[in-house]
C-alpha positions, 0 to 999 in steps of 0.5 A, a space after each residue: 486480522 481486524 481493521 486496526 491491524 490493516 491500518 497499521 499494516 497499511 501505514 508500514 506498507 506505505 512507508 516501505 513503498 515510499 522507500 522503494 519509490 523515492 521522490 517528492 509526492 504531491 500529497 506529502 507524507 499524509 498522502 503517501 500514508 493514506 495511499 499505503 492504507 488503501 494499498 493494503 486493502 487493494 493488495 489484499 483484495 487483488 490477492 484474494 480474487 485474482 491470484 487465488 491467494 487469500 490473505 491469511 488472518 495472521 499479521 506477520 504472514 509474508 503473503 499479507 505483507 507482500 500484498 499490502 506493499 504491492 498494492 501500495 506500490 501500484 497505488 503510489 505509481 498511479 497517484 504519481 501518474 495522475 497528479 505529477 511527480 513533484 511539487 513545483 
């Protein structure tokens, strides 16, 4: 999978993470999208190094999607803990 595929996967994973964790984030849609892209990379790295489940080279692999969505959820939760949960 190339870098463009990871970016697309991250965009979709960020949207799915946002649906699973609704609420107003300080970064808005663009911040959540960037967190999704970073989460795809972090999830893939964590999966390969700590869970001994290297990410496959296929775009439509369930492990790849699970790692990307999981990484996005972790980063979104961390982002909310650091920067707050709403734009007041």
